[in-house]
DRENLO-643631 format. One line per 10 residues: number of its first residue (from 1); for each residue x, y, z of N, C-alpha, C. Coordinates in pm, whole numbers, plus 50000, padded with zeros to 5 digits. Atoms other than C-alpha are relative to their C-alpha. Layout:
N
NUM> X,Y,Z,X,Y,Z,X,Y,Z | ...
This chain:
81
1> 50116,50040,49895,14195,21234,67467,49917,49867,49936 | 50071,50132,50033,14047,20889,67454,49841,50029,49977 | 50139,49969,50011,13692,20938,67314,49912,49865,50032 | 50108,50097,49946,13400,20731,67456,49922,49967,49881 | 50048,50053,50108,13278,20519,67208,49843,49993,50032 | 50133,50008,49994,12924,20525,67336,49958,50148,49989 | 50022,49851,50023,12934,20908,67317,49953,50035,49828 | 50042,49963,50121,12748,21045,67017,50068,50111,49954 | 49914,49898,50077,12929,21264,66762,49966,50149,50045 | 50035,49867,49959,12712,21548,66879,50046,50032,50151
11> 49948,49959,49863,12798,21515,67235,50156,50015,50009 | 49862,49969,50005,13164,21502,67159,50018,50117,49926 | 49996,49869,50036,13119,21810,66954,49972,50105,50104 | 50036,49922,49880,12938,21974,67240,50092,50002,50100 | 49884,50020,49895,13226,21859,67478,50111,50101,49960 | 49880,49909,50044,13502,22035,67264,49963,50127,49981 | 50041,49828,50015,13301,22357,67196,50016,50036,50147 | 50005,49930,49861,13226,22406,67558,50141,50000,50050 | 49878,49973,49946,13591,22333,67640,50067,50120,49954 | 49946,49879,50067,13708,22583,67382,49959,50129,50077
21> 50071,49880,49917,13459,22843,67531,50070,50023,50110 | 49970,49996,49869,13558,22779,67864,50167,50053,50015 | 49847,49940,50021,13948,22811,67763,50016,50137,49965 | 49994,49849,50060,13890,23132,67567,49976,50090,50124 | 50029,49920,49892,13733,23272,67871,50099,50016,50108 | 49875,50019,49915,14018,23174,68102,50126,50072,49940 | 49912,49944,50070,14264,23296,67860,49983,50158,50005 | 50024,49850,49986,14080,23667,67870,50024,50036,50150 | 49973,49947,49859,14099,23657,68257,50152,49993,50021 | 49871,50004,49991,14459,23566,68230,50081,50116,49936
31> 49951,49882,50077,14540,23848,68002,49973,50119,50078 | 50036,49879,49902,14348,24085,68246,50114,50007,50112 | 49916,49993,49874,14571,23958,68532,50145,50042,49947 | 49866,49978,50061,14902,23998,68304,50000,50176,50005 | 49994,49851,50014,14800,24359,68243,49999,50077,50132 | 49983,49930,49894,14741,24442,68584,50139,50000,50079 | 49859,50017,49934,15060,24304,68706,50109,50089,49919 | 49927,49923,50062,15229,24491,68428,49991,50139,50054 | 50034,49867,49937,15053,24823,68549,50067,50017,50137 | 49932,49998,49854,15179,24753,68919,50145,50002,49971
41> 49854,49981,50015,15535,24692,68790,50019,50123,49948 | 49997,49848,50065,15518,25020,68586,50009,50100,50118 | 49996,49906,49883,15430,25200,68909,50101,50013,50089 | 49869,50012,49916,15708,25059,69114,50116,50030,49912 | 49899,49946,50074,15950,25126,68841,49991,50161,49990 | 49986,49858,49980,15849,25492,68829,50039,50052,50142 | 49981,49943,49863,15853,25520,69206,50172,49972,50028 | 49863,50020,49983,16209,25370,69203,50080,50118,49914 | 49918,49877,50079,16324,25629,68936,49964,50142,50079 | 49995,49869,49916,16167,25914,69145,50078,50007,50110
51> 49906,50024,49866,16373,25788,69442,50144,50001,49969 | 49871,49983,50038,16685,25797,69226,50064,49869,49987 | 49927,50139,50032,16744,25433,69166,50006,50003,49841 | 49981,49995,50147,16895,25398,68817,50011,49848,49969 | 50035,50139,50038,16724,25086,68696,50069,49956,49862 | 49918,50039,50124,16906,25094,68348,50137,49965,50056 | 49869,50060,49963,17239,25061,68527,49987,49866,50054 | 50019,50151,49929,17093,24773,68741,49989,49905,49886 | 50036,50102,50091,16972,24608,68417,50146,49970,49935 | 49882,50005,50069,17318,24676,68248,50110,49888,50082
61> 49919,50081,49934,17493,24520,68531,49963,49847,50015 | 50039,50153,49994,17282,24201,68536,50036,49929,49869 | 49954,50066,50105,17361,24147,68180,50158,49970,49999 | 49852,50026,50027,17739,24171,68236,50017,49903,50100 | 49971,50071,49895,17708,23969,68548,49992,49857,49956 | 50020,50128,50053,17821,23616,68456,49888,49916,50058 | 50075,50091,49914,17624,23456,68736,49842,50014,49964 | 50143,49978,50037,17303,23595,68610,49924,49994,50113 | 50058,49999,49878,17158,23660,68950,49865,50036,49984 | 50137,49953,50031,16761,23673,68980,49994,50145,50065
71> 50011,49870,49963,16622,24015,69005,49970,50025,50151 | 50019,49991,49858,16515,23958,69379,50122,50028,50071 | 49864,49980,49927,16886,23927,69466,50056,50141,49979 | 49956,49883,50034,16989,24227,69283,49939,50128,50084 | 50079,49899,49898,16710,24433,69457,50048,49987,50134 | 49973,50035,49869,16798,24283,69798,50154,50083,50018 | 49863,49946,49981,17170,24404,69722,49974,50142,50011 | 50005,49858,49976,17067,24745,69658,49929,50057,50108 | 50073,49950,49898,16851,24774,69935,50096,49993,50131 | 49904,49995,49914,17151,24702,70155,50104,50105,49988
81> 49903,49879,50025,17352,24988,70013,49958,50121,50103
């Protein structure tokens, strides 16, 4: 960052502290979002398991598949069966 030569040292310190404070809050909110997404994914995994979908088998097939298809393609393939 190019520092403004006219800005006092105190202003620069305040700017950086404010930026860090804002970024720390953003990180906290991001982690909350990640946790929500993880909970939703676990709910879907549980529902699929209750419906008899073998996710472990799908994961193993993905590992052995040389094409390494995205999970979306694998799930679509399972839906067509």
